[in-house]
C-alpha positions in Angstrom: -5.1 -6.1 4.3 -2.2 -4.1 5.9 -4.7 -2.0 7.6 -6.5 -4.8 9.2 -3.4 -6.4 10.0 -1.8 -3.3 11.7 -4.8 -1.7 13.5 -6.1 -5.0 15.0 -2.7 -6.1 16.3 -2.0 -6.2 19.9 1.8 -5.9 19.6 1.3 -2.5 17.5 -1.4 -0.9 19.7 -2.1 -1.3 23.5 -5.7 -1.0 22.6 -6.1 -2.2 19.0 -9.4 -1.7 16.8 -11.9 -4.9 17.2 -11.9 -6.3 13.6 -15.5 -5.5 13.4 -14.6 -1.8 13.7 -11.4 -2.2 11.3 -13.8 -3.8 8.7 -16.3 -1.1 9.0 -13.7 1.5 8.7 -12.7 -0.1 5.4 -16.3 -0.6 4.2 -16.7 3.5 4.7 -13.4 4.0 2.6 -14.7 1.9 -0.2 -18.0 3.8 -0.2 -16.5 6.9 -1.2 -16.4 8.0 -4.9 -13.0 8.9 -4.9 -11.6 5.4 -3.7 -11.2 2.6 -6.1 -9.3 -0.8 -5.6 -6.9 -1.9 -7.6 -5.6 -5.4 -8.6 -3.1 -7.4 -10.4 -3.1 -7.2 -14.3 -1.6 -9.6 -16.7 1.9 -8.1 -16.5 2.1 -7.9 -12.9 5.0 -10.3 -12.5 7.1 -8.3 -15.1 6.5 -5.0 -13.6 7.0 -6.2 -10.0 10.4 -7.6 -11.2 11.3 -4.3 -13.0 10.1 -2.4 -9.7 12.1 -4.7 -7.6 15.3 -4.5 -9.9 15.5 -0.6 -10.2 15.1 -0.1 -6.2 17.5 -3.1 -5.1 14.3 -4.9 -3.2 15.0 -7.6 -0.4 13.4 -8.4 2.7 10.7 -6.0 4.1 10.7 -3.6 0.6 9.4 -6.8 -1.3 5.7 -5.8 -0.2 6.2 -2.3 -0.8 7.6 -3.0 -4.2 4.6 -5.3 -4.7 1.9 -2.1 -4.0 4.3 0.0 -6.5 3.9 -2.6 -8.9 0.3 -2.6 -8.5 0.1 1.1 -8.4 2.1 1.5 -12.2 -0.2 -1.2 -13.6 -3.2 1.0 -12.5 -2.1 4.4 -13.3 -1.9 5.3 -9.7 1.0 7.7 -9.4 0.6 9.3 -5.6 0.5 6.9 -2.6 -0.5 9.1 0.8 1.7 7.4 3.1 4.3 8.3 5.9 6.2 5.4 5.0 9.7 6.7 3.6 10.5 3.5 2.1 8.4 4.6 -0.8 10.5 7.5 -1.8 13.1 4.8 -3.2 10.7 3.8 -6.0 11.1 5.9 -9.1 8.1 6.9 -11.1 5.7 7.7 -7.8 5.2 11.1 -6.1 4.9 10.2 -2.5 2.7 12.5 -0.1 2.9 12.5 3.6 -0.8 12.6 4.8 1.2 14.1 8.3 3.0 16.9 6.6 
C-alpha cells in the first residue's frame, strides 16, 4: 500500500505513476517465486507493542513498527529499504538496495 500511495502521489513526484501502472508493478512482483505476502497473526498486537516499546515509537515511526511486527510474526529478518528509521529496531538486518 505504501508503494501505491507514494508512487501515485503528485506531491511526491512531478510525474506520478498512473494507478494502473503502479498496480501492474505490484502484480509483477507478486508473480515472482521469491516474493510472498505476509499478514497479521494472532499475537500481532502483543508483538507490535513490544516492538514499539523497545524502539520508543511515536508519530511517524508507528507504521515502521507495524511493518517490523509483521516481519517478526512471519519470520522475515531482512528488509531491503533506504529508510534509515528501520535501523532503530532490534532483531532485523536492514539492507540498503542502493548501497
